N, CA, C and O of each residue as an XYZ file, in Angstrom:
404
protein
N      68.730     20.017    -39.226
C      68.658     19.316    -38.300
C      69.592     19.467    -37.140
O      70.725     19.867    -37.405
N      69.318     19.232    -36.010
C      70.244     19.164    -34.768
C      70.878     18.044    -34.533
O      70.434     16.928    -34.806
N      72.084     18.313    -33.949
C      72.934     17.314    -33.485
C      72.423     16.797    -32.241
O      72.071     17.633    -31.408
N      72.308     15.444    -31.931
C      71.802     14.900    -30.813
C      72.775     15.049    -29.640
O      72.335     15.082    -28.491
N      74.046     15.138    -29.890
C      75.146     15.250    -28.983
C      75.292     16.792    -28.536
O      75.050     16.973    -27.343
N      75.625     17.865    -29.236
C      75.679     19.131    -28.856
C      74.517     19.969    -29.058
O      74.475     21.047    -28.464
N      73.468     19.580    -29.898
C      72.388     20.518    -29.919
C      72.428     21.463    -30.941
O      71.371     21.981    -31.300
N      73.832     21.866    -31.638
C      73.616     22.663    -32.617
C      73.222     22.310    -33.704
O      73.268     21.123    -34.027
N      72.635     23.480    -34.700
C      71.982     23.203    -35.951
C      73.100     22.746    -36.872
O      74.147     23.393    -36.868
N      72.949     21.542    -37.770
C      73.557     21.127    -38.775
C      72.833     20.995    -40.101
O      71.612     21.048    -40.252
N      73.672     20.832    -40.961
C      73.122     20.672    -42.525
C      72.480     19.133    -42.296
O      72.847     18.374    -41.399
N      71.576     18.871    -43.171
C      71.000     17.695    -43.182
C      71.546     16.680    -44.044
O      71.061     15.549    -44.007
N      72.656     17.000    -44.940
C      73.242     16.152    -45.615
C      74.746     15.607    -44.995
O      75.461     14.827    -45.624
N      75.051     16.093    -43.813
C      76.151     15.870    -43.218
C      76.299     14.404    -42.576
O      75.273     13.930    -42.089
N      77.485     13.636    -42.527
C      77.521     12.413    -41.962
C      77.954     12.493    -40.432
O      77.740     11.639    -39.572
N      78.572     13.635    -40.296
C      78.892     13.743    -38.854
C      78.755     15.177    -38.458
O      78.888     15.975    -39.386
N      78.504     15.696    -37.216
C      78.495     16.981    -36.760
C      79.687     17.733    -36.842
O      80.588     17.234    -36.168
N      80.002     18.792    -37.457
C      81.193     19.583    -37.785
C      81.535     20.293    -36.375
O      82.575     20.946    -36.286
N      80.722     20.177    -35.352
C      81.058     20.862    -34.022
C      81.853     19.802    -33.059
O      82.936     20.015    -32.512
N      81.140     18.725    -32.986
C      81.361     17.733    -32.007
C      81.965     16.546    -32.594
O      82.518     15.740    -31.846
N      81.922     16.351    -33.828
C      82.364     15.170    -34.739
C      81.760     14.013    -34.322
O      82.474     13.012    -34.380
N      80.542     13.861    -33.881
C      79.545     12.787    -33.631
C      79.009     12.422    -34.788
O      78.423     13.214    -35.526
N      79.198     10.971    -35.077
C      78.215     10.538    -36.540
C      76.770     10.971    -36.400
O      76.268     10.889    -35.279
N      76.030     11.433    -37.432
C      74.671     11.819    -37.292
C      73.872     10.689    -37.988
O      74.165     10.172    -39.065
N      72.841     10.397    -37.216
C      71.851      9.236    -37.756
C      71.081      9.981    -38.792
O      70.385     10.951    -38.491
N      71.211      9.498    -40.113
C      70.424     10.261    -41.167
C      68.997      9.819    -40.957
O      68.194     10.547    -41.540
N      68.561      8.993    -40.397
C      67.032      8.438    -40.193
C      66.405      9.255    -38.848
O      65.274      8.979    -38.447
N      67.130     10.153    -38.272
C      66.659     10.703    -37.150
C      65.533     11.741    -37.532
O      65.565     12.328    -38.614
N      64.640     11.921    -36.696
C      63.438     12.823    -37.031
C      64.048     14.276    -36.809
O      64.841     14.640    -35.940
N      63.503     14.948    -37.759
C      63.829     16.552    -37.638
C      62.897     17.234    -36.526
O      61.672     17.126    -36.471
N      63.577     17.835    -35.800
C      62.703     18.292    -34.517
C      63.278     19.666    -34.479
O      64.493     19.866    -34.511
N      62.232     20.769    -34.400
C      62.580     22.011    -34.205
C      62.813     22.301    -32.817
O      62.082     21.846    -31.938
N      63.879     23.097    -32.566
C      64.447     23.286    -31.215
C      64.793     24.745    -31.255
O      65.893     25.125    -31.656
N      63.839     25.578    -30.834
C      64.063     26.901    -30.903
C      64.434     27.624    -29.430
O      64.704     28.823    -29.358
N      64.410     26.758    -28.308
C      64.701     27.167    -27.086
C      63.843     28.257    -26.591
O      64.429     29.096    -25.907
N      62.555     28.431    -26.790
C      61.653     29.626    -26.482
C      61.798     29.933    -24.843
O      61.980     29.063    -23.991
N      61.687     31.245    -24.616
C      61.593     31.435    -23.265
C      60.443     30.997    -22.662
O      60.479     30.789    -21.449
N      59.296     30.794    -23.356
C      58.119     30.222    -22.741
C      58.273     28.893    -22.042
O      57.513     28.568    -21.130
N      59.166     28.196    -22.429
C      59.378     26.931    -21.648
C      60.025     27.201    -20.479
O      59.903     26.394    -19.558
N      60.752     28.270    -20.325
C      61.241     28.534    -19.006
C      60.238     29.325    -17.968
O      60.374     29.314    -16.744
N      59.328     29.930    -18.607
C      58.250     30.582    -17.916
C      57.347     29.549    -17.398
O      56.948     29.615    -16.236
N      56.991     28.577    -18.205
C      56.338     27.151    -17.642
C      56.949     26.497    -16.851
O      56.235     25.977    -15.994
N      58.330     26.239    -16.756
C      58.923     25.730    -15.776
C      58.998     26.687    -14.561
O      59.079     26.074    -13.497
N      58.994     27.821    -14.468
C      59.183     28.507    -13.412
C      57.671     28.424    -12.594
O      57.537     28.116    -11.409
N      56.786     28.713    -13.364
C      55.322     28.577    -12.804
C      54.884     27.117    -12.289
O      54.155     27.049    -11.299
N      55.309     25.961    -12.934
C      55.249     24.843    -12.423
C      56.425     23.943    -12.454
O      56.489     23.121    -13.367
N      57.389     24.003    -11.540
C      58.652     23.422    -11.486
C      58.593     22.083    -11.699
O      59.527     21.659    -12.380
N      57.701     21.180    -11.293
C      57.790     19.731    -11.735
C      57.520     19.413    -13.013
O      58.020     18.387    -13.474
N      56.662     20.256    -13.834
C      56.434     20.195    -15.314
C      57.924     20.525    -15.965
O      58.338     19.879    -16.927
N      58.584     21.444    -15.437
C      59.700     21.840    -16.067
C      60.859     20.898    -15.729
O      61.882     20.850    -16.412
N      60.680     20.276    -14.820
C      61.742     19.180    -14.543
C      61.543     18.115    -15.342
O      62.495     17.568    -15.899
N      60.201     17.672    -15.501
C      59.938     16.534    -16.328
C      60.185     16.859    -17.876
O      60.559     15.961    -18.630
N      59.977     18.108    -18.312
C      60.444     18.385    -19.763
C      61.850     18.512    -19.794
O      62.362     18.257    -20.884
N      62.586     18.833    -18.896
C      63.870     18.761    -19.165
C      64.496     17.435    -19.173
O      65.585     17.363    -19.743
N      63.972     16.288    -18.604
C      64.405     15.097    -18.474
C      64.160     14.489    -19.945
O      64.958     13.817    -20.598
N      62.902     14.878    -20.294
C      62.425     14.191    -21.497
C      63.209     14.699    -22.738
O      63.561     13.996    -23.686
N      63.434     16.079    -22.577
C      63.974     16.767    -23.851
C      65.456     16.924    -23.888
O      66.002     17.325    -24.915
N      66.179     16.606    -22.735
C      67.548     16.749    -22.676
C      68.437     16.290    -24.011
O      69.391     17.006    -24.315
N      68.177     15.254    -24.716
C      68.800     14.690    -25.568
C      68.196     15.154    -26.862
O      68.923     15.590    -27.754
N      66.769     15.069    -27.008
C      66.191     15.343    -28.414
C      65.905     17.123    -28.604
O      65.858     17.628    -29.725
N      65.753     17.832    -27.495
C      65.728     19.102    -27.982
C      66.323     19.898    -26.633
O      65.659     20.426    -25.742
N      67.684     19.825    -26.751
C      68.516     20.374    -25.723
C      68.179     22.029    -25.335
O      68.145     22.477    -24.188
N      67.985     22.664    -26.366
C      67.712     24.133    -25.959
C      66.442     24.153    -25.234
O      66.410     24.684    -24.124
N      65.440     23.656    -25.720
C      64.076     23.741    -24.873
C      64.180     23.242    -23.610
O      63.708     23.852    -22.651
N      64.807     22.089    -23.492
C      64.811     21.179    -22.386
C      65.785     22.056    -20.988
O      65.564     21.992    -19.779
N      66.805     22.784    -21.677
C      67.562     23.619    -20.582
C      66.674     24.643    -20.204
O      66.509     24.784    -18.992
N      65.980     25.490    -21.073
C      65.100     26.573    -20.647
C      64.093     26.035    -19.649
O      63.840     26.648    -18.612
N      63.574     24.989    -19.940
C      62.535     24.397    -19.125
C      63.280     24.003    -17.466
O      62.715     24.305    -16.415
N      64.460     23.374    -17.524
C      64.954     23.057    -16.540
C      65.487     24.297    -15.709
O      65.490     24.298    -14.478
N      65.908     25.281    -16.432
C      66.348     26.364    -15.455
C      65.087     27.286    -15.047
O      65.139     28.083    -14.110
N      63.964     27.090    -15.847
C      62.901     27.724    -15.150
C      62.190     26.938    -13.943
O      61.551     27.487    -13.046
N      62.400     25.638    -14.068
C      62.035     24.742    -13.076
C      62.987     25.022    -11.663
O      62.490     24.977    -10.538
N      64.409     25.312    -11.913
C      65.187     25.641    -10.829
C      64.903     27.015    -10.054
O      64.940     27.157     -8.832
N      64.602     28.027    -11.037
C      63.984     29.247    -10.674
C      62.841     29.158     -9.738
O      62.789     29.642     -8.607
N      61.995     28.524    -10.313
C      60.562     28.154     -9.572
C      60.698     27.706     -8.223
O      60.170     28.258     -7.258
N      61.516     26.557     -8.179
C      61.704     25.947     -6.876
C      62.255     26.832     -5.929
O      61.758     27.009     -4.817
N      63.536     27.537     -6.451
C      63.973     28.634     -5.409
C      63.178     29.583     -4.890
O      63.156     29.903     -3.701
N      62.356     30.158     -5.972
C      61.416     31.288     -5.453
C      60.414     30.547     -4.490
O      60.149     31.082     -3.413
N      59.891     29.439     -4.801
C      58.931     28.754     -3.987
C      59.323     28.070     -2.716
O      58.511     27.481     -2.003
N      60.572     28.168     -2.467
C      61.017     27.626     -1.174
C      61.807     28.941     -0.261
O      61.506     29.135      0.917
N      62.611     29.601     -0.821
C      63.345     30.450     -0.314
C      62.630     31.851      0.079
O      62.968     32.523      1.053
N      61.604     32.188     -0.814
C      60.725     33.470     -0.452
C      59.843     33.338      0.708
O      59.708     34.296      1.469
N      59.206     32.188      0.916
C      58.542     31.948      1.973
C      59.091     31.921      3.456
O      58.599     32.374      4.489
N      60.241     31.258      3.230
C      61.299     31.095      4.511
C      61.775     32.592      4.825
O      61.790     32.998      5.987
N      62.103     33.272      3.916
C      62.456     34.695      4.071
C      61.336     35.585      4.712
O      61.480     36.376      5.644
N      60.243     35.306      4.053
C      58.992     36.152      4.650
C      58.642     35.757      6.049
O      58.148     36.609      6.787
N      58.848     34.580      6.465
C      58.316     34.119      7.808
C      59.743     34.416      8.875
O      59.575     34.489     10.092
N      60.847     34.539      8.374
C      61.987     34.952      9.128
C      61.877     36.609      9.369
O      62.172     37.099     10.459
N      61.510     37.261      8.460
C      61.378     38.692      8.603
C      60.054     39.095      9.597
O      60.098     39.941     10.490
N      58.994     38.368      9.262
C      57.837     38.529     10.124
C      58.083     38.058     11.565
O      57.590     38.669     12.514
N      58.916     36.871     11.735
C      59.233     36.548     13.272
C      60.259     37.495     13.709
O      60.461     37.578     14.921
N      60.960     38.244     12.879
C      61.865     39.544     13.468
C      61.279     40.618     13.870
O      61.721     41.275     14.813
N      60.210     40.937     13.210
C      59.157     41.964     13.243
C      58.530     41.935     14.738
O      58.548     42.854     15.556
N      58.049     40.824     14.862
C      57.312     40.345     15.986
C      58.015     40.309     17.268
O      57.542     40.757     18.312
N      59.268     39.710     17.138
C      60.223     39.637     18.131
C      60.556     41.068     18.686
O      60.409     41.290     19.888
N      60.942     41.910     17.942
C      61.332     43.272     18.309
C      60.138     44.137     18.870
O      60.388     45.132     19.549
N      58.900     43.779     18.601
C      57.650     44.431     18.935
C      57.387     43.981     20.301
O      56.781     44.710     21.087
N      57.796     42.856     20.615
C      57.339     42.061     21.955
C      56.104     41.340     21.815
O      55.443     41.012     22.800
N      55.767     41.080     20.649
C      54.354     40.313     20.391
C      54.926     38.789     20.563
O      55.918     38.331     19.996
N      53.978     38.049     21.573
C      54.303     36.784     21.762
C      53.758     35.910     20.566
O      52.799     36.259     19.877
N      54.468     34.734     20.389
C      54.236     34.046     19.257
C      53.475     32.742     19.706
O      53.128     31.910     18.867
C-alpha cells in the first residue's frame, strides 16, 4: 500500500510509515499509484482535466496526481506563451516590412 502522507510504498502490515512516521489506517483501500507519464500527457493536452486530476488525486494517488498537475502546467504555459510569442514575432516582421496593421 501507499502512505497517504508521503506517497511512498510501504508494507501492508505496518502500523506507521517508516519514512514519515505517520500512522497508517489499516482499513484504507489499496490503490495502485504508478505515476504513469500518460497522466502528464493527458494533463498537457487537456490542462483543465490535469488540474482536476491533480486536485482529486493529490492525497490518494500522489505520484499520478503530480504527473497530471505538471502536465496541466506545461499545457497551460504552451497554450498561452506560444500564441503570444507567435503574434509578437508576426507583429515584428510586419513592422519591419512596413506593412500596415
